[in-house]
N, C-alpha and C positions, 0 to 999 in steps of 0.2 A: 313343494318341499322348501322353497325359498320365498322370502318376502318379496312381493311385487315392487316394493320401493327400494330399488337398487341403491339409491343414495344413502339409505340408512343402514346398509349392511356394514358390519365391522370388518376389519382386515381379516380376522380369523374366519369369518363366514365367507368372505370372498374367495379365500384360498381353497375352500372346499369345493368350489365350482370347477369342474374338470372338463366339461364338454360344452359344445356350442348350444345344445338343447337346454342344458341347465342355465347357461348364460342368458338365453332368451327368456326363460321362465323367471329370471330374477328381475326383469324389467329394465335391463341395461339398454341404454341408447348411446350411440356414438356421438362424440362432439370433438371439434377441432381442438388442437392444443392451445390456440389463441383464445378460444371460448372457455376452455378449461382454466387457463390462467386468469381470465377475466372474472369468471364466476367465483373462483376461490379467493381472489383479491377482494371482491365485493364482501364476501363473508368476513374476511379478516378486518376490513375497514369498519364494518358494522359492529364487530366485536371489540374494536379499538386495539387490535393486536398489531405488534410491530413485525412487519415482514422481513425487514433488513436489519436483523440483530447484529450489533457490533459495528455498524456504520454510523460514525459520529460526525456531526457538522453539516449533514445533508438534509436534515429534517424539514427545513423550510425551502429548500432549493432543489436539489437533484431528485430526492425521493418522490416528491409530488409530481415532478415531470415524468418519472418512470411509471408511476401509478396511472397517470393520465394516458401514457402511451399504451400500457397494457389494457386499460379500459377501452381504448380505441382499436385494439387488436393490431397494433403496429409492430413492424420490425424496428429494431433500435440500434442506433450508433451512439456509443458513449465516447465523447470527445474530450480529452483532457491530457495534461502533462503526466509524466510518470509518477507513480506512487500516489495516485488519487483514488484507489480502491475500485477501479473499473472492473477488473476481472472478478474481484470478490463479490461485487454487486450481481454480476451475471450468474455466478455460482449459487448465490442465495435465492435466485429466482426459482430454483427447483423446489423450494418450500411451498410454492404456489401450485404445484402439480398435485394431482390425486396421488394418494399413497401407492395404489396399485392400479394398473390398467390391464385388461385382457389382451392377449396376442395369440395368433394362430401358432400352435406349438411347432417349432422348427422352421418357421418362416424367416427368411433372411432379412427382411426389412420390417420385422415386427408388426405384421399386418393386423389391423383391427378385424376381429372375426366377423363383424357385421358389415365391414367395408374393406374386403380383401383387395390387395394392391398387386401382388405378384402372381405370376402364372402358377407357382407352386401352391399358393394359398387357394386360388380359384379351383385348381384340380383336386386338392385335398377335400375341400368343402363339397365339391361336386360328387366325389366318390363316397364320402362318409356322412354327409349331411349333418344331422344333429349330433352325431357321434364324433364329430371332428374334435380332436383333443385341443384344449387351450391351456395356456400357462399364464402366469401373472408377472408383470414387469414393474419393478419398484421405481419410484420417482428418482432416486439417486442414480439409477442407471440410465435415465433418460436425459443425459447431458453429455454433449460432445464438445471438446475444445481443441482448436487447432491454432498454433502460432504461425502467422503468415511469414514465410521466408521466401527469398528469391527462387529457391529450388522447388517450391511447391508446383505440382503439375495439374493439368486438368484431370488426369487419371487418378491422382490422389483425392481430389475433391469430388469429381463426378463419377468416374469409372472408366473402364476400357473393355474392349472385346478380349475374351480369353480364348486364344486359338486352340489351346489344349482341350478345353471344355467343348469347344465347337467340334473338334475332331472326334473326341470320345463319344459325344452324344449324336454325332452325324447331323448337326444342325447348321443352317446358314448363319452368317454373321449378323443378319438383321432380326434374329430371334432373341428376345430378351433373356432367354435361358443361358445364353453364352456370355452374358455380361458379368464382369467382375465389378461390383458396385463400389464406388468411393465413399468417402466419409459423409457426404451430404445425403445421398439416398439412405444410407445406413442410420441416419439420424431422423428418419421418418417418425413422427409423433414425439419428437424430442426438442430440447433447446440446443441449438447449434451456435457455438461462439467462435468467431475468428478474431484473434487478437492481432493488433497492429495491422489493420486492413491495408493501409497505404503501401506496406511492404510487398503486397502481392503484385506480381507483374500485371500490367494492364490487360493483356490477353487472357489472363486467368480470371481477372475481375469480370470480364465480358461474359465468361462462361456462367456467371451467376445470374445474368439478366433474366433469362426465361424462368429460372427456378423461382426467383422472387416474384415475378409478375404472373406468369402463366402456369407454372408448376410442371412444365415438361423439361426433358433433358435431351441433348443430342450427343451421341458418341460415335465418332468417326463417320459422320455423315448420316447415320441412322437416327431418325427421329423416334423417340419413345415417349409416349404419353404416360407420365407418372404423376398423378396428382399428389405430390408430396405435401405432407402436413408438418411444417417446421416453424418454430419460433426462432428467427435469426437475431442474434445480438452481436454487434461488431464493436470493437474498441479501436481507437485511433489517437495518435498524438499529433497535435497541430504542427509540431516541428517537422513531422514526416512530410507534410504537404509541400515543404520547400527544400528539404535536404535530401530525402531519400526517395520519395515517390508521392503519389497522390491518389485519391479516390476518383476514378473516372466519373465524369458528370452523369451519364445515364444511370450508373449504379447508385450514386448519391440520391438521384431523383426517385429511385425505387425504395430507398430506406425511409420510411415515413416519418420517423422521429429521430432527430439528432439532439442529444442531451449533453450539455456542457458541464463537466465536473470542475472542482476547484480544490485548493488546499484549505486546511483549517483556518477559519477566520478569527480565531482567538487562541491565546496560549492555553486556556483551560481545556478547549476541545483537543488541542494537540497533546496535552498531558494525558488525557483520557485514552487517546489512541495509542500513545507510547506505552502506557501501563498495561493496556490490553494485549499488545502485540509482542512486547519484550519477552524473550525466552530466558526465564530466570529459574527454571526448574533445577533443583539441586543446590542452589546458591544459599549460603547461610544468611538469609535475609533478616532473621531474628537478631543477628549480631551486627548488622550494618544499618545505621540510621541515616536516612537521606533527608536533609532539610527541604522544605517545600521550595525555597528559593533556588536550590540546585535544579530541581525539576523544571522550574521556570527558565533557568539559564539554558538548559538543554534545548528547550523549544525555541528560545530566543535566538540561538545559533542558527537554526533553520530559517527563521524570519530574516535575520541579517543576510544570510546567504542568498535568499530570494531577491533581495534588493541591492546586492553588491554589484559594483561596476566590474568586478573581476570574474563574476560567475555568469555563464550564458543564461540569460533570462528565458530564452525560448526553450531550452532544454528542461528547465525546471529543477526543483530540489525535492526529491522524493521524501515521503514520510519515513522511508527506511533509514534516512540519515539519523533522525532523532532516536529511532528504535535501536539501531546499532550503537549509537553514541551512549545511550543509557545502559545498554548491556556492558559496554566497555567500562563505563564509570563504576558500575557495581563490581566488575572484575578487578578494577584497580584497587578498590577498598578490600576486596576479598584477598588479593595477593598480599596486601600489607598485613592483614590479619595473620596469614600463615608465616610470613617472614619474621614477625615479631612475637609470634605465639601469644597473641592477645585474645581476650574473651569477646571484646566488642570494639567497634570503631565508628566514627562519624565521617561521612564523606567530606572531603576537603576540596577547596578550589584547585589546589595543585593536582588533584586527580583528573582534572580536565585535560592534562597532558595526554592521558591515556585515550581520550576520545579523538585525538587528531587523526589517527588512521581510519576512523569511522567516517571522518569528514572528507578526507582527500579522495577517497574512492567513490564518493556520492555526488560530487559536483563537477560539472563540465565547465572548464575555464575558458574565457575568451583569450585573445592573444596577449593582452596585458597581464592577465592572470598567470598564463604560462610563463611569462617572463619573470614574474615575481617568484613563482614556484608554488606548488600545491601545498607544501607544508607551511610556508609563510602565510599564505592566504587563509588556511585553516586556523592558524594561531591568531591571526588578526580578527577573524570572525568571532572567535571566543572573546577576544578583547572588546570588540564592539558590543557583544551581548552583555558583558559585565558593565560597560559604560552606560548602556541603555537602562539597565535595571538598578544601577547604583543610586540614582536620585529618588527611587521609590522608597529607599530606606534611610538615606543620608542626605544632608544638605549639599547642594551643588557648590563645589569650590569656586566655580566661575561666577555663579549668581551671588554668593556671599561677597566676593571681591567687588563685583559690580555695584552692589548695594551697600558696600562699606560696612558689612556686618562683622562681628567677631568671628575669627577663624577657629573653629573647634578642632582643627587638625594641626594647629600650630606646634604643640609640643611634640607630636609625632614626626612632623616634617623636620623640625629643628634637630631632633635626635639623629636623623639620617644626615642632616647637614653638617653634623660634627664629625663626619667620616665613618659613621657606623653603617654596617650592612647586615642583611638578614637573608639567610638561605632557608627556604621552605622546601623540603624534599618529600616526594610522594611516599617514600618508604620509611620515613622517620616514625619511631614509635610515638605513642600518644603523649608520653611524659615529656619527651624532648620537644615535640611539636608545641605543646601548651606552654612549656617553659620559655621557648623562644618568643612566642607571641606576647606573653605577659611581660617580657623583658623590654618591650617597646613602650616608652613613656607616653601616657595620654591615650593610648589605643583602646584600652578597656573602658576608659571613661566615655569616650565617644560612643562606643557600642551601647553601654548601659543607659546613656542619656537620650539616644536617638531611636533605637530599635524598640518598638512597642511589643509587649508580651514576649520578651526574649526567653526561650527555653534555656535552662542552664547548660544543657549538653551541647547547645548550638552556639555558645558564646565565642569559642575559638574559631568556629566556621565564619561567623560574621566579622571577627577581627581580621581574619585573612582576607575576606571579601573587601573590607575597607581598604586594605593595602593595595589590592588589585585595582579598586576603583580610583584611588588616588593616583596610581600610575597611569590609568587611562585618561585622567584629567590633568596629566603632566605636572603633578605635584611631586612625584617620585619617579625613579628610573626602575624599569623591570626588565630583566633579562632571562631568557629561557635557558636553563642548564640542561645537561643530559638527563638528570634525574629529578628536576624540580625547577623552582624559580628563585631568582636572586633580586632583592630590593636594595636600592642604593639611593643616595642623593642625586637628583636630576642633574645638577650642574657638574658635580664631580665626575659623573659618568660621561659627560660630554667632553671632558678634558682627559679622559682615560686614554693613554697613548697605546695601550695594548690593542692590537687588531683582533677583531672577533674571528673565530673559526668559521669556515664556510658552512659548516653544519649547524651553527648557532642561528637562532631566529632573533634578530634585533627588533625591538618595537619600532614601528614606522607609523608616525601620526598621519601620513597621507593615506594609509589604508583604512 
C-alpha cells in the first residue's frame, strides 16, 4: 500500500499511516534525535540552505560551531551575555527535525512505535500487535524550554511518585506506572532547552548527570532505566558564574560542546538585526523618513555603552537596547506628526531624547554610574555616539585647529558668541524647525560643502547634527530642556549664574 522508501513519503502520505503494521510496511526505521538533526543538517549544508534564518553576524563564528556540534551529536551550551540570540538559536534548531515522527497513540512519553519506552506502550503493542494505533508528532511540538529559577525542583524536571495513582492502581512505589514524569522525560525524542543554567541550584544540576551520560533517572531512591533520547541545549551568561551561581564541574564535563556567542561586530550587522526585530506594525512609516546616519547613531549608542566605564561590562548591553531605542525614535516622530497634523516628517537628532527611557532600562550601571544617574549616563552615551560619527561627515574641529586649517564653523560659532541661542524642540512643526536652523549663519554652507550626496530632505537633519557635533567638540554649549535641546555660546554658558534644575542634564565632558 505504501512505498517502501519511507524517507520519500510526503507529509500527506505519512499522516495516512494509522497503525503499527502500516508503519512497518512503509520502511520506517527509528533513529535518535541527534542522528535526525545530524542527517537533516547534512542535507541542508549540501543544498546551501540557511538553517538559522534571521541570525546575523554569526555566519563565520557561532553557526559553524553549532553545526560542528550537531554533526558530532553533542549536547550544547550556548555561553554569552544577554541579548545575543542564544534562545532564538535553540528554537531554530527545530527546523532540523523531521516534519513528522510516529508515536504510539496515547503514550505519555511519545514512544517510538518500534522502540517503545513506557510500560503503557509495551502493553499496548503486546495486546494489539500490528493494529496498535499510532499518531504523528509535528517538529514544532518537539521542543521544550525551561527557564532555570531557584525554585525549580527535581520533581519539576525529572518527576515524582504520585501516591494517589499508586493507591488507585494498587501498585508499589517502585512501579514506573505510579510516576508523574517531569519535563525532561516528557521531552523524550525532543529538543530540551534550559535557559540560564547557572541559576539552577547545584543539587538540581546533579540530577541531570545520569540523564546526560547514562540515560537513566532516579526518583525517591527508585532507579528506573529509561533510555531517554533528548537533544539538550543549555544557555548561560558568564556573569552568572560569579554573581548568582555556577555550572557544577561534572555537569559541564558532560556537555560536550560549549559555544561562545558575541555581540554584532559591525554597525551594519547591528542595523540589520534592529530592522528585523523592531515592532513597527501600524506605524505610518511611509510618512516618516529615517536618515541612514540616524540608524548608525542608534547602533553606535550600544557600542558606546558596551565600552563605557559607567556601564557594567560583565552584564553586557543587549541588542534589545537598539531595538527598543529605534521603536521609540519612530514613535517620537509619529507623535510629532499627530501634534502638528502634518503629512510627513524627517527624524531629528532631538528625537533622541525619546530613546533615553529605552537606554536607562537596558544598562546595568557600576557604582560610579549609579552616582551619576541613569538618565545622565544615557544622555551622555547619545553624546558620545554623535561625537564618534561626527568626523565621518565633517572636519574635526580639534584636527583643524591642530593643523592650523581654516575653520569652516567660524561663522556659526561666532553667531552664538554674539549672545544668540537656539532651541530645537522635538515637537516643533517642520516649518519652525527649518526656519530656526536656516537662521544660523554659515550652518547651511558647512553642510552643503562637506556632506557628499546630500538628499534635499535631509539637509536640516545634518544641520542639526552639525550643531550637536560642535557641542560634543566643545565649540558650543548644549543643554537638555524638558522638550528639546538648547544651543548657546560655550563661554557665556559657563558664566551663566542661573543654577540648573536637578532634573536637567548638563553636558559633562568627563563622561
